[in-house]
C-alpha positions in Angstrom: 38.8 30.7 -51.9 40.7 27.5 -51.8 41.7 25.9 -48.4 45.4 25.9 -47.6 47.5 22.7 -48.0 47.8 22.3 -44.3 44.0 22.5 -43.8 43.4 19.9 -46.5 45.9 17.6 -44.8 44.2 18.0 -41.4 40.8 17.3 -42.9 41.9 14.2 -44.8 43.9 12.7 -41.9 41.6 13.7 -39.1 42.4 15.3 -35.8 42.1 13.8 -32.3 40.9 16.2 -29.6 41.3 15.5 -25.9 38.0 16.6 -24.4 38.7 15.3 -21.0 36.6 12.0 -20.7 38.0 9.7 -18.1 37.1 6.2 -17.0 35.0 6.1 -13.8 37.2 4.7 -10.9 34.9 5.4 -8.0 32.8 2.9 -5.9 30.2 0.8 -7.7 27.3 0.4 -5.3 25.5 -2.4 -7.2 22.1 -3.9 -7.1 21.3 -3.4 -3.5 21.9 0.3 -3.6 19.9 0.6 -6.8 17.0 -1.3 -5.3 17.0 0.8 -2.2 17.1 4.0 -4.2 14.1 2.8 -6.3 12.3 2.0 -3.0 13.0 5.4 -1.6 12.0 7.2 -4.8 8.8 5.1 -5.1 7.9 5.8 -1.4 8.3 9.5 -1.9 6.3 9.4 -5.1 3.4 7.7 -3.3 3.0 10.9 -1.3 3.8 13.2 -4.2 7.2 14.3 -2.8 9.5 15.5 -5.5 6.6 16.1 -7.8 4.2 18.9 -8.6 2.1 20.5 -5.9 -1.1 19.0 -7.4 0.4 15.5 -7.0 0.7 16.1 -3.2 -3.0 17.1 -2.6 -4.8 13.8 -2.5 -2.2 11.7 -0.6 -1.7 14.4 2.0 -5.5 14.8 2.4 -5.9 11.1 2.9 -3.1 11.1 5.4 -4.4 14.2 7.2 -8.1 13.1 7.7 -7.5 10.0 9.7 -4.9 11.9 11.8 -7.4 14.6 12.5 -10.1 12.1 13.5 -7.6 10.3 15.8 -6.6 13.7 17.4 -10.3 14.5 18.0 -11.0 11.1 19.5 -7.9 11.2 21.7 -8.8 14.8 22.9 -12.4 13.8 23.7 -11.1 10.8 25.8 -8.7 13.0 27.7 -11.0 15.9 28.4 -14.1 13.7 29.2 -11.8 11.3 31.2 -13.4 8.3 29.5 -12.1 5.1 30.9 -12.8 2.9 27.9 -11.6 3.8 24.3 -14.3 5.2 22.0 -12.9 3.3 19.1 -10.6 0.2 19.3 -7.7 0.3 17.0 -9.0 -2.3 14.5 -12.4 -0.5 14.6 -10.7 2.7 13.7 -9.1 1.0 10.7 -12.5 -0.3 9.6 -14.1 3.1 10.0 -11.4 4.8 7.9 -11.0 1.9 5.4 -12.5 3.8 2.5 -9.8 6.5 2.7 -7.2 3.8 2.7 -8.6 2.2 -0.5 -8.8 5.7 -2.1 -5.1 6.2 -1.4 -4.3 2.8 -2.8 -6.3 3.3 -6.0 -4.8 6.8 -6.6 -1.2 6.0 -5.8 -0.6 2.4 -7.0 -0.8 3.6 -10.7 1.7 6.3 -9.8 4.3 3.7 -8.9 3.8 1.5 -12.0 1.5 2.9 -14.7 3.6 6.0 -15.2 6.7 4.0 -16.0 4.8 2.0 -18.5 3.2 5.0 -20.1 6.5 6.9 -20.5 8.4 3.7 -21.5 11.0 4.2 -18.7 10.9 0.6 -17.5 13.7 -0.6 -19.9 15.9 2.2 -18.5 15.7 0.6 -15.0 16.7 -2.8 -16.4 19.7 -1.3 -18.2 21.2 -0.9 -14.7 22.3 -3.7 -12.3 18.7 -3.9 -11.0 16.8 -6.9 -12.2 13.1 -7.3 -12.9 12.5 -9.1 -9.6 14.3 -6.2 -7.8 12.0 -3.7 -9.5 8.9 -5.6 -8.4 10.1 -6.1 -4.9 11.0 -2.4 -4.5 7.6 -1.3 -5.8 5.8 -3.7 -3.5 7.8 -2.6 -0.5 7.2 1.0 -1.2 3.4 0.7 -1.6 3.1 -1.5 1.5 5.2 1.1 3.5 3.1 4.0 2.2 -0.1 2.3 3.3 1.4 1.4 6.6 2.2 5.1 7.2 -1.3 6.1 6.3 -2.8 3.5 8.7 -0.3 3.3 11.5 0.1 7.1 12.2 -3.4 7.7 13.5 -3.2 4.5 15.6 -0.1 5.8 17.3 -2.0 9.1 18.0 -4.9 7.1 19.6 -2.3 5.2 21.6 -0.6 8.3 22.9 -4.1 9.8 23.7 -5.0 6.7 25.7 -1.8 6.9 27.7 -2.3 10.7 28.4 -5.8 9.9 29.5 -4.4 7.3 31.9 -6.2 4.4 30.5 -5.0 0.8 31.0 -1.5 0.6 29.6 -1.4 -3.2 29.1 -4.8 -3.2 27.3 -3.9 -0.5 24.9 -0.4 -1.8 24.2 -1.8 -5.2 23.3 -4.6 -3.8 21.2 -2.2 -1.4 19.5 -0.2 -4.5 18.4 -3.5 -6.0 17.1 -4.2 -2.8 15.1 -0.7 -2.7 13.6 -0.9 -6.4 12.6 -4.3 -5.7 11.0 -2.9 -2.6 9.2 0.0 -4.7 7.9 -2.4 -7.3 6.5 -4.6 -4.6 4.9 -1.4 -3.1 3.4 0.0 -6.4 2.0 -3.3 -7.6 0.5 -4.4 -4.2 -0.8 -0.9 -3.4 -2.3 -0.8 -6.8 -4.0 -4.1 -6.3 -5.7 -3.5 -2.7 -6.5 -0.1 -3.1 -8.0 -1.2 -6.1 -10.1 -3.9 -4.0 -11.7 -1.6 -1.0 -12.1 1.0 -3.2 -13.8 -1.6 -4.2 -16.5 -2.3 -0.8 -17.9 -0.2 2.3 -18.7 -3.3 4.5 -18.3 -3.5 5.9 -14.7 -7.2 6.7 -14.9 -8.1 3.2 -15.9 -5.9 1.8 -13.1 -7.6 4.0 -10.5 -11.1 3.1 -11.6 -10.2 -0.6 -11.8 -8.6 -0.8 -8.3 -11.4 1.2 -6.7 -14.0 -0.9 -8.5 -12.5 -4.2 -7.3 -12.5 -3.0 -3.7 -15.9 -1.4 -3.7 -17.7 -4.1 -5.8 -16.2 -7.0 -3.8 -17.3 -5.3 -0.5 -20.8 -4.7 -1.9 -21.1 -8.4 -2.9 -19.9 -9.5 0.5 -22.4 -7.2 2.2 -25.3 -8.6 0.1 -24.3 -12.2 0.8 -23.8 -11.4 4.5 -27.4 -9.9 4.6 -28.9 -12.9 2.8 -27.2 -15.2 5.3 -29.1 -13.4 8.1 -26.6 -10.6 8.8 -29.4 -8.0 9.0 -30.8 -9.4 12.3 -29.7 -8.6 15.8 -28.4 -12.1 16.4 -26.3 -12.9 13.3 -25.8 -16.6 12.5 -22.3 -17.8 12.1 -22.8 -18.9 8.5 -23.2 -15.3 7.5 -19.6 -14.5 8.2 -18.4 -16.8 5.4 -19.3 -13.9 3.1 -16.1 -12.2 4.3 -14.1 -14.5 2.0 -15.6 -12.6 -1.0 -13.9 -9.2 -0.2 -10.3 -8.5 0.5 -11.1 -5.9 3.2 -13.8 -8.1 4.8 -11.4 -11.0 4.7 -8.7 -9.2 6.7 -11.3 -7.9 9.1 -12.8 -11.3 9.7 -9.4 -12.9 10.2 -8.0 -10.4 12.6 -11.2 -10.2 14.7 -11.2 -14.0 15.2 -7.5 -14.5 15.7 -7.1 -11.6 18.2 -10.3 -12.3 20.0 -12.0 -9.1 19.1 -15.5 -10.5 18.6 -17.6 -8.5 21.1 -20.9 -9.7 19.7 -22.4 -11.6 16.8 -22.6 -8.6 14.6 -18.8 -8.2 14.4 -17.5 -9.7 11.2 -15.3 -12.7 12.0 -14.1 -16.1 10.8 -16.7 -18.5 12.1 -14.5 -20.7 14.2 -10.8 -21.7 14.4 -11.0 -23.8 11.2 -12.5 -20.9 9.3 -9.7 -18.7 10.6 -7.2 -21.1 9.0 -9.1 -20.9 5.7 -9.2 -17.1 5.9 -5.5 -17.0 6.6 -4.8 -19.4 3.7 -6.8 -17.2 1.4 -4.9 -14.1 2.4 -1.6 -15.9 1.7 -2.8 -17.4 -1.6 -4.2 -14.0 -2.8 -1.0 -12.2 -1.9 1.4 -14.7 -3.5 -0.7 -15.0 -6.6 -0.8 -11.3 -7.2 2.9 -10.9 -6.6 3.6 -13.8 -8.9 1.5 -12.4 -11.7 3.0 -9.0 -11.3 6.5 -10.5 -11.5 5.6 -12.5 -14.6 4.2 -9.3 -16.2 7.6 -7.6 -15.9 9.6 -10.6 -17.0 7.9 -10.1 -20.4 9.0 -6.4 -20.7 
């Protein structure tokens, strides 16, 4: 059957259909909004929110365990009417430090390695967001997530001390010390973890590498500390230089010295004011270097 003359004319000349597309005339929110949205999405992803139920298990467990320990400690102090805290705030951070590093090792690759594996990074850069904005948003999200994990139980301990009618001034000051230490742990840990995660699209490799760096460096610091005399009742000052070999020991030694939390020689601390300056300089240098290398990594994508 031959097409009609009118149909042949329409096919040859073409037909324009109005399918309703219109130019967007609404507000354009720009880089700032895009960066904040990326920060919020990354922070939610760090706790598995908006993802499958399996993704929520580990971060919620790591968040719940320190909170439960803090509740138990606070309850014991209130019921037993203990006048002095069972654990100081910085001591609590040291005691639960392994959980913090597990959270970092598990969730830092979630923020970066998944984007590399699924090749979604170029999609972010097709928007107004820049590579520097991307790195800043991820760093801010990881630091905030770690602060939530560490600060929440400290606040529970603080409320427990107030309900137990312990010294308000002492606990308020030491809560500030604990939050400052938590911030340093979060900044240093996030810098190292995100740099490692940015180097591999494989989440498992990123998890193992981050955990390996934290555990191995702490083991080396412990060995050097013991060789320096740290296994004796009266620890010589020189043994505390071993803290510079581990990120977690470094922050612990710096905060204990700066905030005057050295109750005895067995508490890890920077050996003197000059050493505290060196510890602080290493913290700054380590953080800046990790951020710079991460930023350079994304400038090549």
